[in-house]
C-alpha positions in Angstrom: 235.8 41.9 283.8 234.3 44.0 280.8 235.8 47.1 278.9 233.0 49.5 278.4 233.3 52.0 275.3 230.8 54.8 275.0 231.1 57.4 272.0 228.9 60.2 272.3 228.7 64.0 272.0 231.4 65.9 273.1 229.3 68.7 274.9 228.3 65.7 277.0 231.7 64.9 278.3 232.1 66.7 281.7 228.3 65.4 282.8 229.5 61.5 281.9 232.9 61.9 284.0 231.2 63.2 286.8 228.2 60.7 286.5 230.4 57.7 285.9 233.1 59.0 289.3 229.7 59.1 291.5 229.0 55.3 289.9 232.7 54.0 291.3 234.9 54.4 288.2 238.3 54.4 289.4 239.5 55.5 286.0 238.9 56.0 282.2 240.4 57.1 278.9 238.7 59.6 276.5 239.8 60.3 273.2 238.2 62.9 270.6 237.1 60.9 267.5 235.0 61.7 264.6 232.2 59.4 262.9 228.8 59.3 262.1 225.5 56.9 262.5 221.9 57.4 261.4 222.6 61.1 261.0 224.7 60.5 258.1 226.8 63.8 258.9 225.2 67.3 258.5 225.0 70.1 256.0 226.4 73.5 257.0 226.5 76.9 255.4 229.7 79.0 255.3 229.9 82.2 253.8 226.8 81.6 252.0 228.0 78.2 250.4 226.5 75.1 251.4 228.7 72.2 252.1 228.2 68.4 253.7 230.0 67.3 256.8 230.2 63.5 256.9 232.2 62.9 260.2 230.9 64.6 263.2 233.1 65.3 266.3 232.1 62.4 269.0 234.1 61.7 272.3 234.9 58.2 273.0 235.4 57.3 276.9 236.7 53.7 277.8 236.7 52.3 281.3 237.3 48.5 282.7 235.2 47.6 285.5 234.1 44.2 287.4 231.3 42.3 285.8 229.2 43.4 288.9 229.7 47.1 288.0 228.7 47.1 284.3 225.0 47.5 284.9 225.8 50.8 287.0 228.3 52.4 284.6 226.1 51.9 281.7 222.9 53.3 283.3 225.4 56.4 284.6 226.5 56.9 281.0 223.1 56.6 279.6 221.5 59.2 281.8 224.4 61.6 281.7 225.0 61.5 277.6 221.2 61.4 276.8 220.1 64.5 275.0 217.1 62.8 273.3 218.0 64.2 269.8 219.7 61.8 266.8 223.5 61.4 267.4 223.2 60.8 271.2 225.8 57.8 270.7 226.5 54.3 271.3 227.9 52.3 274.1 229.5 48.7 273.7 230.6 46.1 276.4 233.4 43.6 275.7 234.8 41.1 277.7 237.9 41.8 278.9 240.6 38.8 279.3 243.1 40.3 281.2 244.8 43.6 282.9 248.3 44.3 284.1 249.1 47.5 286.2 252.5 48.0 284.9 253.9 50.1 288.3 252.9 47.0 290.5 252.4 44.1 288.6 248.8 43.7 290.1 246.5 41.7 287.7 242.9 41.7 286.8 240.7 43.5 289.6 243.3 44.5 291.6 244.8 46.2 288.6 241.6 48.6 288.2 240.8 49.0 292.1 241.3 52.5 293.3 
């Protein structure tokens, strides 16, 4: 099993959720986060004064899936989150040792199946 963590622009959230739902995801967690990568923030002007914004708003989506589903989920996220501009984000795939559904006690792949 794997856990996929994707960090990308907030404007792409609806498209990503739709894409991974169509790819077969049964659940996900969304967190609003702030950060920067290569773009190192940006400069904005407010009432004539220029200032630097170092941490940009991003969205982090996490989902657990079976090993066989990883490529399909990563492809869906990549296509939906891609705008072709700097700051599109990153996708991280980690090994997931165990999952437990609290309500039923189901473990591992049974715990993430619909």
